[in-house]
C-alpha positions in Angstrom: 68.2 97.5 116.2 66.9 96.2 112.9 68.2 97.7 109.6 65.0 99.6 108.8 64.8 101.0 112.3 68.4 102.2 112.0 67.7 103.8 108.6 64.5 105.6 109.9 66.3 106.9 112.9 69.3 108.2 110.9 67.0 110.0 108.5 65.1 111.6 111.4 68.2 112.7 113.3 70.5 113.6 110.4 69.1 117.2 110.3 70.1 118.0 113.8 73.0 120.3 114.5 76.2 118.8 116.0 75.5 120.1 119.6 71.9 118.9 119.5 73.0 115.5 118.1 75.6 115.1 120.8 73.1 115.7 123.5 70.4 113.4 122.0 69.9 110.3 124.3 69.5 107.8 121.4 72.1 109.1 118.9 75.0 107.0 120.1 73.0 103.8 120.1 71.7 104.5 116.6 75.1 105.3 115.3 76.7 102.2 116.9 74.1 100.0 115.4 74.6 101.7 112.0 78.4 101.3 112.2 78.0 97.6 112.9 76.1 97.2 109.7 78.9 99.0 107.8 81.6 96.9 109.4 80.0 93.6 108.5 79.0 94.7 105.0 75.2 94.5 105.5 74.9 98.1 104.3 77.1 99.9 101.8 77.2 103.4 100.2 76.3 102.1 96.7 75.0 98.8 95.2 74.7 97.5 91.7 71.1 97.2 90.6 71.1 95.4 87.2 73.7 97.2 85.1 73.6 100.4 87.1 75.1 101.5 90.4 72.7 103.0 92.9 73.8 105.4 95.7 72.4 104.5 99.1 72.0 108.1 100.2 70.9 107.3 103.7 74.1 105.3 104.2 76.2 108.4 103.3 73.9 110.4 105.7 74.7 107.9 108.4 78.5 108.4 107.9 78.1 112.1 108.1 75.9 111.6 111.1 78.8 110.0 112.8 81.1 113.0 111.9 78.6 115.4 113.6 78.1 113.1 116.5 81.7 112.6 117.2 84.0 114.6 119.4 87.8 115.1 119.0 89.6 112.4 120.8 93.3 111.7 121.3 94.1 108.0 120.9 97.2 105.9 121.1 98.1 102.7 119.3 100.8 100.6 121.0 103.4 99.3 118.5 105.1 96.2 119.9 108.7 96.7 120.8 109.0 100.2 119.3 106.9 103.2 120.3 103.4 104.4 120.8 101.6 106.0 117.8 99.2 108.8 118.7 96.4 110.3 116.6 93.5 112.7 117.0 90.2 112.0 115.3 86.5 111.9 116.0 85.8 109.4 118.7 83.0 107.8 116.6 85.7 106.6 114.0 88.6 104.9 115.8 91.0 102.6 114.0 89.3 99.4 113.2 90.7 96.1 114.6 90.3 92.7 113.2 90.2 89.2 114.7 91.9 86.1 113.2 88.3 84.8 112.5 87.6 87.7 110.2 90.1 86.2 107.7 91.5 89.7 106.7 95.3 90.0 106.5 96.6 93.4 107.5 100.4 93.0 107.2 102.3 94.9 109.9 104.1 98.1 108.9 101.8 101.1 109.2 98.5 100.2 107.5 95.2 101.2 109.1 91.5 100.8 108.4 89.0 103.3 109.8 86.1 102.0 111.7 83.0 101.8 109.4 84.8 100.2 106.5 84.2 96.7 105.3 86.9 94.3 104.3 85.8 90.8 103.3 87.6 87.6 104.3 90.8 87.0 102.2 91.4 90.7 101.6 95.1 91.5 102.0 96.6 94.9 102.9 100.3 95.4 102.4 102.0 98.2 104.4 101.6 101.1 104.5 98.0 101.4 103.2 94.8 103.1 104.3 91.1 102.3 103.9 88.6 105.1 104.9 85.2 105.0 106.3 82.3 103.7 104.2 84.7 101.8 101.8 83.7 98.3 100.8 86.4 95.9 99.7 85.2 92.4 98.5 86.8 89.0 98.8 90.2 88.1 97.3 91.3 91.7 96.7 94.7 93.1 97.5 95.5 96.6 98.6 99.2 97.0 97.9 101.8 99.3 99.6 101.1 103.1 99.7 97.6 102.5 98.3 94.5 104.5 99.5 90.9 103.4 99.3 88.9 106.5 99.9 85.6 107.1 101.8 82.7 105.1 100.3 84.7 103.6 97.5 83.4 100.3 96.3 86.0 97.6 95.4 84.9 94.3 94.0 86.2 90.7 94.2 89.7 89.7 93.1 90.8 93.3 92.5 94.5 94.2 92.7 95.2 97.8 93.7 98.9 98.0 93.0 101.5 100.1 94.8 100.7 103.8 95.3 97.2 103.5 93.8 94.8 106.3 94.9 91.1 105.5 94.9 89.4 108.7 95.6 86.6 109.2 98.1 83.2 110.6 97.3 81.3 111.3 100.6 79.8 114.6 99.6 77.4 115.4 98.1 75.4 112.5 99.5 73.7 111.7 96.2 77.0 111.4 94.2 78.2 108.0 93.0 81.5 107.0 94.7 84.4 105.5 92.9 83.5 102.0 91.8 86.0 99.3 90.9 84.2 96.1 89.8 85.3 92.5 90.0 88.6 91.2 88.6 90.0 94.6 87.8 93.8 95.2 87.8 94.9 98.7 88.6 98.6 99.3 88.0 101.0 101.3 90.2 100.7 105.0 90.7 97.2 105.2 89.2 94.6 107.7 90.4 90.9 107.1 90.1 88.6 109.9 91.2 85.3 111.7 91.1 82.9 108.8 91.0 84.6 107.0 88.1 83.3 103.5 87.4 85.7 100.8 86.2 83.8 97.9 84.9 84.7 94.2 85.5 88.0 92.7 84.1 89.3 96.1 83.0 93.0 96.8 83.3 94.3 100.2 84.2 97.9 100.6 83.2 100.6 102.1 85.3 100.3 105.9 85.9 96.8 106.3 84.4 94.7 109.1 86.0 90.9 108.9 85.6 88.5 111.6 86.7 85.3 113.3 85.6 87.0 116.0 83.5 89.3 113.7 81.4 87.9 112.0 78.3 89.0 108.5 77.5 89.8 107.7 73.9 88.8 104.2 72.8 91.0 103.6 69.8 89.6 100.1 69.3 86.0 101.4 68.8 86.8 104.9 67.5 84.9 106.7 70.2 85.4 109.1 73.1 84.1 108.2 76.5 83.1 111.1 78.8 81.3 111.8 82.0 77.8 113.1 81.3 75.1 114.8 83.3 73.4 111.4 83.8 76.4 109.1 84.3 80.0 109.2 85.6 83.0 108.4 83.5 82.8 104.7 82.9 85.6 102.4 81.7 84.0 99.5 79.7 84.2 95.9 80.8 87.6 94.4 79.8 89.0 97.7 78.6 92.8 98.0 78.8 93.7 101.6 79.6 97.1 103.2 79.2 98.5 106.7 79.6 98.7 108.6 76.4 98.7 112.1 75.0 97.0 114.2 72.3 98.1 117.3 70.6 96.9 120.7 71.7 95.4 123.0 69.1 96.7 126.5 68.3 99.8 128.0 66.8 101.7 128.3 70.1 101.1 124.7 71.0 102.1 123.6 67.5 105.3 125.8 67.7 106.3 124.2 70.9 105.1 120.6 70.2 102.8 120.7 73.2 100.4 117.9 74.0 98.1 117.0 77.0 97.7 113.8 78.9 94.9 111.5 78.0 94.0 107.9 78.8 93.6 105.5 75.9 91.8 102.2 75.6 94.3 100.3 73.3 92.7 96.9 73.4 90.2 94.7 75.3 91.2 92.0 77.6 92.2 88.7 76.0 94.0 85.5 77.0 97.4 87.2 76.8 96.2 90.0 79.1 94.7 87.4 81.5 98.0 85.6 81.8 99.9 88.9 82.4 97.5 90.0 85.1 96.7 86.7 86.8 96.5 87.0 90.6 98.6 84.6 92.6 96.2 82.7 94.9 99.1 81.7 97.2 99.4 85.3 98.3 95.9 85.1 99.7 
């Protein structure tokens, strides 16, 4: 099936109930064709158009289409020389397997990629890590141990997601922008990036930083506060270096007890010193 034919079929069938969809004679063929486009990166949940990210609503509809179409299935993965690992999930979204020719390194030790996610050649996954359906991870990026790439998250080229990084998933509502990590971004350990936050290229997110739609970011370089708006998600500027900080809470009680609240701070913009400190080691890829 051609891309436009797949898109039209999904838009026509998406409104059916799960029982009706499961009985439809063409639904499985449509979904399998759609999932192939996801797996090879031909379609993705969001794409950059100029300087803005545009949600491909029909792609999110297609992923939800697979959820409704699927039936619970008990599966088993055989682990060489140890034991069998069992799981229960929708039969439309098994664990994805890779061939040597794909050029993706999934280091043994408990990592998995859900079918319907795209990992480009030269992506490395260190164990244990997980990539959910609809995610897109571009060439040269590393997903370190205990890291999560959530559903529909878009990760650019040469990105390092350090140990225990959580990249949130935004599958619903279908029109919402997912979390976007652009090219050459370094995300430090134990960071959490959620609620459709966009991290522009070459930014550095320091260890332990949490970014979401309800937390303002204080840019102390440019004396401004960056917030999510009705028209745009929270966006970290290109090259911004973000660290975990705090700000005082107003009120007598807070003053009496010296209370403050967490806030992310942009303390500088990327320079040669930052580049050398965050340089990716090509030998690892």
